[in-house]
Short mmCIF file of the C-alpha atoms (twelve columns), coordinates in Angstrom:
data_MODEL
# 
_entry.id   MODEL 
# 
loop_
_atom_site.group_PDB 
_atom_site.id 
_atom_site.type_symbol 
_atom_site.label_atom_id 
_atom_site.label_alt_id 
_atom_site.label_comp_id 
_atom_site.label_asym_id 
_atom_site.label_seq_id 
_atom_site.Cartn_x 
_atom_site.Cartn_y 
_atom_site.Cartn_z 
_atom_site.pdbx_PDB_model_num 
ATOM 1   C CA . MET A 1   0.001   -0.009  0.050   1 
ATOM 2   C CA . GLN A 2   1.241   3.392   -1.019  1 
ATOM 3   C CA . PHE A 3   -0.178  6.823   -0.481  1 
ATOM 4   C CA . ASN A 4   0.637   10.544  -1.191  1 
ATOM 5   C CA . LEU A 5   0.678   13.015  1.258   1 
ATOM 6   C CA . GLU A 6   0.131   16.731  0.016   1 
ATOM 7   C CA . PHE A 7   1.112   19.524  2.469   1 
ATOM 8   C CA . ASN A 8   -0.376  22.642  1.256   1 
ATOM 9   C CA . ILE A 9   1.521   25.266  3.305   1 
ATOM 10  C CA . GLN A 10  -0.459  28.461  3.368   1 
ATOM 11  C CA . SER A 11  1.895   30.788  5.193   1 
ATOM 12  C CA . TYR A 12  5.637   31.495  5.872   1 
ATOM 13  C CA . TRP A 13  7.275   28.464  7.656   1 
ATOM 14  C CA . HIS A 14  10.521  27.603  9.008   1 
ATOM 15  C CA . ILE A 15  12.176  24.205  9.596   1 
ATOM 16  C CA . GLY A 16  15.300  25.000  11.544  1 
ATOM 17  C CA . THR A 17  18.980  23.745  11.089  1 
ATOM 18  C CA . GLY A 18  20.323  25.066  14.367  1 
ATOM 19  C CA . LEU A 19  22.840  26.977  12.428  1 
ATOM 20  C CA . GLU A 20  23.185  30.770  12.304  1 
ATOM 21  C CA . GLY A 21  23.751  32.813  9.138   1 
ATOM 22  C CA . GLY A 22  26.074  35.536  10.317  1 
ATOM 23  C CA . ALA A 23  24.753  39.090  9.351   1 
ATOM 24  C CA . TYR A 24  22.186  37.426  7.058   1 
ATOM 25  C CA . ALA A 25  19.962  35.997  9.622   1 
ATOM 26  C CA . ASP A 26  20.330  34.355  13.228  1 
ATOM 27  C CA . ALA A 27  18.545  31.176  12.269  1 
ATOM 28  C CA . LEU A 28  18.616  29.398  8.838   1 
ATOM 29  C CA . THR A 29  15.906  27.125  7.413   1 
ATOM 30  C CA . LEU A 30  16.576  23.763  6.211   1 
ATOM 31  C CA . LYS A 31  17.463  23.135  2.631   1 
ATOM 32  C CA . ASP A 32  18.723  20.144  0.527   1 
ATOM 33  C CA . GLU A 33  21.909  19.948  -1.420  1 
ATOM 34  C CA . GLN A 34  20.407  21.955  -4.184  1 
ATOM 35  C CA . GLN A 35  19.343  24.692  -1.675  1 
ATOM 36  C CA . LEU A 36  15.790  24.002  -1.885  1 
ATOM 37  C CA . PRO A 37  13.239  23.549  0.957   1 
ATOM 38  C CA . TYR A 38  11.917  20.358  2.210   1 
ATOM 39  C CA . LEU A 39  10.014  18.600  5.259   1 
ATOM 40  C CA . PRO A 40  11.915  15.755  6.470   1 
ATOM 41  C CA . GLY A 41  10.390  12.349  6.766   1 
ATOM 42  C CA . LYS A 42  11.294  12.157  10.395  1 
ATOM 43  C CA . SER A 43  9.225   15.388  11.139  1 
ATOM 44  C CA . ILE A 44  6.305   14.098  8.916   1 
ATOM 45  C CA . LYS A 45  6.464   10.789  11.034  1 
ATOM 46  C CA . GLY A 46  6.326   12.681  14.366  1 
ATOM 47  C CA . LEU A 47  3.455   14.730  13.273  1 
ATOM 48  C CA . LEU A 48  1.448   11.824  12.425  1 
ATOM 49  C CA . ARG A 49  2.055   9.890   15.431  1 
ATOM 50  C CA . ASP A 50  0.862   12.860  17.357  1 
ATOM 51  C CA . ALA A 51  -2.128  12.924  15.153  1 
ATOM 52  C CA . PHE A 52  -2.896  9.360   15.652  1 
ATOM 53  C CA . LYS A 53  -2.296  9.628   19.547  1 
ATOM 54  C CA . LYS A 54  -4.848  12.757  19.776  1 
ATOM 55  C CA . ALA A 55  -7.516  10.610  17.666  1 
ATOM 56  C CA . ILE A 56  -6.999  7.572   20.332  1 
ATOM 57  C CA . ASP A 57  -7.146  9.831   23.241  1 
ATOM 58  C CA . ASN A 58  -10.548 11.221  21.828  1 
ATOM 59  C CA . ASN A 59  -11.550 7.750   21.507  1 
ATOM 60  C CA . TRP A 60  -12.047 7.915   17.450  1 
ATOM 61  C CA . PHE A 61  -10.812 4.294   17.320  1 
ATOM 62  C CA . SER A 62  -9.216  1.682   19.424  1 
ATOM 63  C CA . GLU A 63  -5.727  1.830   20.860  1 
ATOM 64  C CA . GLN A 64  -5.519  -1.928  20.302  1 
ATOM 65  C CA . VAL A 65  -5.519  -3.723  16.865  1 
ATOM 66  C CA . THR A 66  -7.021  -7.034  17.051  1 
ATOM 67  C CA . THR A 67  -6.075  -9.517  14.181  1 
ATOM 68  C CA . ASN A 68  -8.263  -12.325 12.881  1 
ATOM 69  C CA . ASP A 69  -6.362  -14.841 15.050  1 
ATOM 70  C CA . ASN A 70  -7.288  -12.801 18.080  1 
ATOM 71  C CA . ASN A 71  -3.746  -11.445 18.666  1 
ATOM 72  C CA . SER A 72  -3.629  -7.878  19.939  1 
ATOM 73  C CA . PHE A 73  -1.208  -5.094  18.880  1 
ATOM 74  C CA . GLU A 74  -0.889  -1.521  20.068  1 
ATOM 75  C CA . LEU A 75  -1.561  0.810   17.047  1 
ATOM 76  C CA . ILE A 76  0.986   3.496   17.681  1 
ATOM 77  C CA . GLU A 77  3.591   0.988   18.166  1 
ATOM 78  C CA . LEU A 78  2.586   -1.134  15.148  1 
ATOM 79  C CA . LEU A 79  2.586   1.976   12.857  1 
ATOM 80  C CA . PHE A 80  5.401   4.054   14.129  1 
ATOM 81  C CA . GLY A 81  7.631   1.705   16.090  1 
ATOM 82  C CA . LYS A 82  8.985   2.288   19.600  1 
ATOM 83  C CA . GLU A 83  12.189  3.693   21.315  1 
ATOM 84  C CA . ASN A 84  13.043  2.306   24.764  1 
ATOM 85  C CA . THR A 85  14.963  3.950   27.588  1 
ATOM 86  C CA . ALA A 86  17.857  1.857   26.627  1 
ATOM 87  C CA . GLY A 87  18.175  3.827   23.327  1 
ATOM 88  C CA . THR A 88  17.299  1.050   21.225  1 
ATOM 89  C CA . SER A 89  14.632  1.291   18.750  1 
ATOM 90  C CA . LYS A 90  11.841  -0.911  16.997  1 
ATOM 91  C CA . GLN A 91  10.849  0.046   13.589  1 
ATOM 92  C CA . GLY A 92  7.114   0.648   12.775  1 
ATOM 93  C CA . LEU A 93  5.401   -0.283  9.632   1 
ATOM 94  C CA . LEU A 94  5.253   3.175   8.104   1 
ATOM 95  C CA . GLN A 95  8.008   4.222   5.773   1 
ATOM 96  C CA . ILE A 96  7.641   8.051   4.925   1 
ATOM 97  C CA . SER A 97  9.728   9.992   2.746   1 
ATOM 98  C CA . SER A 98  10.664  13.626  2.891   1 
ATOM 99  C CA . ALA A 99  8.166   16.184  1.459   1 
ATOM 100 C CA . CYS A 100 9.467   18.100  -1.438  1 
ATOM 101 C CA . LEU A 101 8.554   20.198  -4.270  1 
ATOM 102 C CA . SER A 102 7.494   18.546  -7.653  1 
ATOM 103 C CA . ALA A 103 9.913   17.327  -10.207 1 
ATOM 104 C CA . THR A 104 8.944   20.257  -12.530 1 
ATOM 105 C CA . GLU A 105 9.345   22.936  -9.846  1 
ATOM 106 C CA . ILE A 106 12.667  21.400  -8.837  1 
ATOM 107 C CA . ASN A 107 13.997  21.431  -12.438 1 
ATOM 108 C CA . PHE A 108 12.887  24.953  -13.018 1 
ATOM 109 C CA . LEU A 109 14.410  26.375  -9.758  1 
ATOM 110 C CA . THR A 110 17.696  24.448  -10.483 1 
ATOM 111 C CA . ASP A 111 18.037  26.057  -13.853 1 
ATOM 112 C CA . ASN A 112 16.983  29.596  -12.367 1 
ATOM 113 C CA . LYS A 113 19.015  30.605  -9.557  1 
ATOM 114 C CA . GLN A 114 17.500  33.948  -9.500  1 
ATOM 115 C CA . ALA A 115 14.048  32.397  -8.927  1 
ATOM 116 C CA . LYS A 116 15.387  29.988  -6.213  1 
ATOM 117 C CA . SER A 117 16.488  33.061  -4.202  1 
ATOM 118 C CA . MET A 118 12.660  34.269  -3.998  1 
ATOM 119 C CA . LEU A 119 11.657  31.031  -2.144  1 
ATOM 120 C CA . TYR A 120 13.129  32.642  1.204   1 
ATOM 121 C CA . LYS A 121 12.952  36.048  3.082   1 
ATOM 122 C CA . VAL A 122 14.092  37.199  6.511   1 
ATOM 123 C CA . THR A 123 11.758  38.214  9.179   1 
ATOM 124 C CA . TYR A 124 12.526  40.125  12.554  1 
ATOM 125 C CA . ALA A 125 11.170  39.738  15.975  1 
ATOM 126 C CA . THR A 126 12.034  41.618  19.203  1 
ATOM 127 C CA . ALA A 127 10.921  41.094  23.014  1 
ATOM 128 C CA . ILE A 128 8.918   43.998  24.376  1 
ATOM 129 C CA . ASP A 129 9.370   45.000  28.123  1 
ATOM 130 C CA . GLU A 130 5.766   44.547  29.518  1 
ATOM 131 C CA . THR A 131 6.354   47.566  31.991  1 
ATOM 132 C CA . SER A 132 7.715   50.291  29.607  1 
ATOM 133 C CA . GLY A 133 6.354   48.786  26.197  1 
ATOM 134 C CA . VAL A 134 9.831   49.354  24.894  1 
ATOM 135 C CA . ALA A 135 11.923  46.743  22.934  1 
ATOM 136 C CA . LYS A 136 14.310  45.014  25.107  1 
ATOM 137 C CA . ASP A 137 18.005  45.659  24.571  1 
ATOM 138 C CA . THR A 138 19.729  43.056  22.321  1 
ATOM 139 C CA . SER A 139 16.472  41.056  21.828  1 
ATOM 140 C CA . LEU A 140 16.177  41.739  18.233  1 
ATOM 141 C CA . ARG A 141 16.148  38.294  16.225  1 
ATOM 142 C CA . SER A 142 16.280  37.491  12.523  1 
ATOM 143 C CA . MET A 143 14.777  34.275  11.067  1 
ATOM 144 C CA . GLU A 144 14.847  32.958  7.402   1 
ATOM 145 C CA . VAL A 145 11.604  31.563  6.370   1 
ATOM 146 C CA . THR A 146 10.325  29.979  3.419   1 
ATOM 147 C CA . ILE A 147 7.276   31.154  1.262   1 
ATOM 148 C CA . PRO A 148 4.049   29.248  1.259   1 
ATOM 149 C CA . MET A 149 4.123   26.256  -1.170  1 
ATOM 150 C CA . THR A 150 2.955   22.793  -1.782  1 
ATOM 151 C CA . LEU A 151 5.166   19.758  -0.944  1 
ATOM 152 C CA . ASN A 152 4.489   16.148  -1.467  1 
ATOM 153 C CA . ALA A 153 5.724   12.943  0.440   1 
ATOM 154 C CA . SER A 154 5.254   9.330   -0.092  1 
ATOM 155 C CA . LEU A 155 3.969   6.967   2.727   1 
ATOM 156 C CA . ASN A 156 4.318   3.206   2.234   1 
ATOM 157 C CA . ILE A 157 3.159   0.127   4.362   1 
ATOM 158 C CA . ASN A 158 6.328   -1.948  4.797   1 
ATOM 159 C CA . SER A 159 4.986   -5.476  3.670   1 
ATOM 160 C CA . ALA A 160 8.408   -6.952  4.704   1 
ATOM 161 C CA . HIS A 161 7.894   -5.961  8.256   1 
ATOM 162 C CA . PRO A 162 7.629   -8.783  10.882  1 
ATOM 163 C CA . SER A 163 4.286   -7.498  11.796  1 
ATOM 164 C CA . TYR A 164 2.763   -6.776  8.457   1 
ATOM 165 C CA . LYS A 165 0.433   -9.771  8.939   1 
ATOM 166 C CA . ALA A 166 -1.145  -8.189  11.880  1 
ATOM 167 C CA . PHE A 167 -1.784  -5.047  9.956   1 
ATOM 168 C CA . SER A 168 -3.150  -6.857  6.978   1 
ATOM 169 C CA . THR A 169 -5.536  -8.970  9.121   1 
ATOM 170 C CA . GLY A 170 -6.618  -6.188  11.439  1 
ATOM 171 C CA . LEU A 171 -6.180  -2.835  9.909   1 
ATOM 172 C CA . LYS A 172 -5.633  -2.628  6.206   1 
ATOM 173 C CA . GLU A 173 -9.230  -2.072  5.346   1 
ATOM 174 C CA . GLN A 174 -9.413  0.744   7.975   1 
ATOM 175 C CA . PHE A 175 -6.222  2.594   7.535   1 
ATOM 176 C CA . TYR A 176 -6.971  4.960   4.597   1 
ATOM 177 C CA . GLU A 177 -10.138 6.110   6.486   1 
ATOM 178 C CA . GLN A 178 -8.265  6.543   9.634   1 
ATOM 179 C CA . LEU A 179 -5.312  8.320   7.927   1 
ATOM 180 C CA . ASN A 180 -7.791  10.957  6.321   1 
ATOM 181 C CA . LEU A 181 -9.482  11.234  9.852   1 
ATOM 182 C CA . VAL A 182 -6.329  12.189  11.616  1 
ATOM 183 C CA . LEU A 183 -4.727  14.561  9.155   1 
ATOM 184 C CA . PRO A 184 -6.757  17.631  10.179  1 
ATOM 185 C CA . PHE A 185 -4.845  17.566  13.585  1 
ATOM 186 C CA . ILE A 186 -1.791  18.574  11.367  1 
ATOM 187 C CA . SER A 187 -2.738  22.194  11.011  1 
ATOM 188 C CA . GLU A 188 1.053   23.767  11.385  1 
ATOM 189 C CA . ILE A 189 4.495   22.706  10.742  1 
ATOM 190 C CA . GLY A 190 8.052   23.659  12.016  1 
ATOM 191 C CA . ALA A 191 9.042   26.417  14.334  1 
ATOM 192 C CA . LYS A 192 6.957   29.208  15.674  1 
ATOM 193 C CA . ARG A 193 3.753   27.501  14.871  1 
ATOM 194 C CA . HIS A 194 1.923   29.432  17.632  1 
ATOM 195 C CA . ARG A 195 3.150   32.773  15.919  1 
ATOM 196 C CA . GLY A 196 1.567   32.404  12.659  1 
ATOM 197 C CA . LEU A 197 4.149   30.462  10.881  1 
ATOM 198 C CA . GLY A 198 3.670   27.016  9.133   1 
ATOM 199 C CA . LYS A 199 -0.080  27.056  8.717   1 
ATOM 200 C CA . THR A 200 -0.794  23.870  6.616   1 
ATOM 201 C CA . ILE A 201 -3.604  21.833  5.264   1 
ATOM 202 C CA . VAL A 202 -2.540  18.009  4.736   1 
ATOM 203 C CA . THR A 203 -4.429  15.603  2.463   1 
ATOM 204 C CA . ALA A 204 -3.934  12.010  1.583   1 
ATOM 205 C CA . SER A 205 -4.529  10.090  -1.669  1 
ATOM 206 C CA . GLN A 206 -3.984  6.273   -2.136  1 
ATOM 207 C CA . ASN A 207 -1.567  5.654   -5.075  1 
ATOM 208 C CA . ILE A 208 -2.898  3.254   -7.975  1 
ATOM 209 C CA . THR A 209 -1.180  1.021   -10.404 1 
ATOM 210 C CA . VAL A 210 -2.332  0.111   -13.804 1 
ATOM 211 C CA . ASN A 211 -2.379  -3.818  -14.593 1 
ATOM 212 C CA . ALA A 212 -1.523  -3.657  -18.367 1 
ATOM 213 C CA . THR A 213 -2.261  -7.455  -18.778 1 
ATOM 214 C CA . GLU A 214 -5.905  -7.113  -17.182 1 
ATOM 215 C CA . ASN A 215 -6.145  -3.543  -18.647 1 
ATOM 216 C CA . LYS A 216 -7.764  -2.565  -15.464 1 
ATOM 217 C CA . ILE A 217 -6.651  0.043   -12.680 1 
ATOM 218 C CA . THR A 218 -6.252  -1.735  -9.243  1 
ATOM 219 C CA . GLY A 219 -5.289  -0.177  -5.867  1 
ATOM 220 C CA . GLU A 220 -1.464  -0.335  -5.015  1 
ATOM 221 C CA . GLN A 221 -1.160  -3.496  -2.723  1 
# 
């Protein structure tokens, strides 16, 4: 099973690198080797995990997945894996790519360096003294942000995972519906989400393949 996740980012957004840009900006945004913006797959996985957790906490669906042979699995661990206190991790069923611009956009921006520079701008913020109403000394900070855009990521179910059978017998028919139910919980991405950055609408679609022999369209399995 394979799905496409579309991130329709509707405001300036910032995925930080932890690096400073000298006189240009105090905080730089994450870019790939071609200096293009992207949303890391690890960040997407964390957003989805939180969304599923919120749905479970609100009793939208069961925390446990029960298979046809009456075995029970914890939904979050089954999908996203688990990291224990010893630092070792267990992989979940979901494999998520980074969210990137379309191939057409990437090709255009790669060939037009001047257009690429228009993807970013620097914003400024300062802390205000509550008593005097005046900006605090040395509080001015600059941040590089990325313009609104649409990014796409792929989400795959790992059929080679040891727990795939549990998924296919207990959750497979429900997963697409559950995915669409939880996505509205993801309404912002990146840093400064509570200050207007990263407003996002996320949607999912299931990829399909064409069976040329039978000349019919089937869902990706």
